[in-house]
C-alpha positions in Angstrom: 14.4 128.7 141.8 11.7 130.9 140.3 13.5 131.3 137.0 14.2 127.5 136.6 10.5 126.9 137.4 9.4 129.0 134.5 11.9 127.4 132.2 10.3 124.0 133.0 6.9 125.1 131.8 6.3 123.0 128.7 3.7 123.6 126.0 1.1 121.3 127.5 1.7 122.8 130.9 1.3 126.3 129.5 -1.9 125.3 127.7 -3.5 123.9 130.9 -2.6 127.1 132.8 -4.0 129.2 130.0 -7.2 127.2 130.1 -7.5 127.5 133.9 -7.0 131.3 133.5 -9.6 131.7 130.9 -12.2 129.6 132.7 -11.6 131.2 136.1 -11.9 134.7 134.4 -15.2 133.6 132.9 -16.4 132.2 136.2 -15.6 135.3 138.1 -17.2 137.6 135.5 -20.5 135.7 135.7 -20.7 134.6 139.4 -19.2 137.7 141.1 -21.5 140.0 139.1 -24.7 138.2 140.2 -25.6 140.8 142.9 -25.1 143.7 140.5 -26.9 142.0 137.5 -29.9 140.7 139.5 -30.4 143.9 141.5 -30.6 146.1 138.4 -32.5 143.7 136.2 -34.8 141.9 138.6 -34.8 143.9 141.8 -33.3 140.9 143.8 -32.4 141.2 147.5 -29.2 140.0 149.0 -31.3 137.0 150.3 -32.2 136.0 146.7 -28.5 136.3 145.5 -27.3 134.2 148.5 -30.0 131.5 147.7 -28.7 131.2 144.1 -25.1 130.9 145.3 -26.2 128.3 147.8 -28.0 126.3 145.1 -24.9 126.6 142.9 -22.7 125.3 145.6 -25.1 122.3 146.3 -25.5 121.3 142.7 -21.8 121.5 141.8 -21.1 118.7 144.3 -23.0 115.9 142.4 -21.8 117.3 139.1 -18.2 117.0 140.1 -18.8 113.6 141.4 -20.3 112.6 138.1 -17.4 114.1 136.3 -15.1 112.0 138.4 -17.0 108.9 137.4 -16.9 109.7 133.8 -13.1 110.2 133.9 -12.8 106.5 134.5 -14.3 105.8 131.1 -13.2 108.8 128.9 -10.0 110.7 128.3 -9.6 114.1 130.1 -9.1 116.0 126.8 -12.4 114.6 125.5 -14.4 115.5 128.6 -12.7 118.9 128.7 -14.2 119.7 125.3 -17.6 118.2 126.1 -17.9 120.3 129.3 -16.7 123.4 127.5 -19.6 123.0 125.2 -21.9 122.7 128.2 -20.5 125.9 129.6 -21.1 127.5 126.2 -24.7 126.4 126.4 -25.1 128.0 129.8 -23.6 131.3 128.6 -26.0 131.4 125.7 -28.8 131.0 128.1 -27.6 134.2 129.8 -27.2 136.1 126.5 -30.1 138.6 126.1 -30.7 139.1 122.4 -33.5 141.6 123.1 -31.1 144.1 124.6 -29.4 144.5 121.2 -32.5 146.2 119.8 -34.4 147.6 122.8 -33.5 149.5 125.9 -37.0 150.8 126.8 -37.2 149.2 130.3 -34.8 150.0 133.1 -34.5 146.4 134.1 -34.9 144.0 131.3 -37.3 143.6 128.3 -40.0 141.8 130.3 -42.6 140.0 128.2 -40.4 139.5 125.2 -39.8 135.7 124.4 -36.0 136.1 124.0 -35.4 138.3 127.1 -33.4 136.8 129.9 -35.8 136.8 132.8 -35.1 135.5 136.4 -35.9 131.8 135.5 -33.6 131.8 132.4 -30.9 133.6 134.4 -30.9 131.0 137.1 -30.8 128.1 134.6 -28.0 129.7 132.7 -26.0 130.5 135.9 -26.4 126.9 137.2 -25.2 125.3 134.0 -22.3 127.7 133.4 -21.1 127.5 137.0 -21.4 123.7 137.3 -19.7 123.2 133.9 -16.8 125.4 134.7 -16.1 123.8 138.0 -16.3 120.3 136.6 -14.2 121.2 133.6 -11.5 122.6 135.7 -11.2 119.1 137.3 -10.3 117.6 133.9 -7.8 120.4 133.1 -6.2 120.0 136.5 -6.0 116.2 135.9 -4.2 116.8 132.6 -1.8 119.3 134.2 -0.9 116.8 136.9 0.0 114.2 134.2 2.0 116.6 131.8 3.9 118.6 134.4 7.7 117.8 134.5 8.8 115.9 137.6 11.0 118.8 138.6 7.9 120.9 139.1 6.4 118.3 141.4 8.5 119.5 144.4 9.8 122.7 145.9 8.2 126.1 146.4 7.7 127.1 142.8 5.8 124.0 141.8 2.8 123.2 139.7 0.4 123.6 142.5 1.6 127.1 143.2 1.5 128.0 139.5 -2.0 126.7 139.2 -3.1 128.8 142.3 -1.5 131.9 140.9 -3.1 131.5 137.5 -6.6 130.9 139.2 -6.1 134.0 141.4 -4.9 135.9 138.4 -8.0 134.9 136.3 -10.3 135.8 139.2 -8.7 139.2 139.6 -8.9 140.0 135.9 -12.6 138.8 136.0 -13.3 141.3 138.8 -11.7 144.1 136.8 -13.8 143.2 133.8 -17.0 143.6 136.0 -15.9 147.1 137.1 -15.1 148.2 133.6 -18.4 146.9 132.1 -20.3 148.4 134.9 -18.8 151.8 134.1 -19.7 151.4 130.4 -23.4 150.5 131.1 -25.2 149.1 134.1 -28.3 148.5 132.0 -26.4 146.2 129.6 -23.9 144.7 132.0 -25.2 141.2 131.6 -24.5 141.1 127.8 -21.2 143.0 128.3 -20.0 140.3 130.6 -21.5 137.2 128.8 -20.2 138.1 125.3 -16.5 138.1 126.3 -17.0 134.9 128.4 -18.6 133.2 125.3 -15.5 134.2 123.3 -13.2 132.9 126.0 -14.9 129.5 126.0 -14.8 129.3 122.3 -11.1 130.1 122.4 -10.6 127.4 124.9 -12.4 124.8 122.7 -10.3 125.9 119.7 -7.0 125.7 121.8 -7.9 122.2 123.0 -8.8 121.0 119.5 -5.6 122.5 118.0 -3.4 120.8 120.7 -5.5 117.7 121.1 -2.5 115.3 120.4 -0.2 116.8 123.1 -3.0 116.4 125.7 -3.2 112.6 125.1 -2.4 111.5 128.7 
């Protein structure tokens, strides 16, 4: 039953679900906002946005294959932290420090060394997107190993819970985009990236604090 399902959620299972929620929320905030961010900052067309998403989809395939190969030689918990750090690197690529001090231009502070231009945005987006997708593989692997056997069957099983958590994270991420857009379209990139950075840092801390119970 639904109530017994939730009673079977152990600490490692809850931790994995929380990590999936945070990463999915971060992913939705960055990827789903591409059209809004790039149109207002760089004047991109739908074709440009579609091309970036296509490249993201192509690159994530070899990245996840490499992640699968690495999982043969390293523990999932170790790889989870390493890929979270990669995600953090990608998010810092997307953080525009010049927007903290100058809002003179309608798009972005073109010409300033620390400004996030199109090239830097593409690099940061590719790193963050690929890192999140690969990292979720390791978390899902951990979840499959720590889930109680009673949650491996029936309707309210671990697969359903993982799907609900992922959908919930994506929904919240979409809501964050709407709220940040209402606050400031000019600064929407930083308004989305900064919370995502904190979510990834929180994920790293959670894994480190619970490193022993993820030893599977």
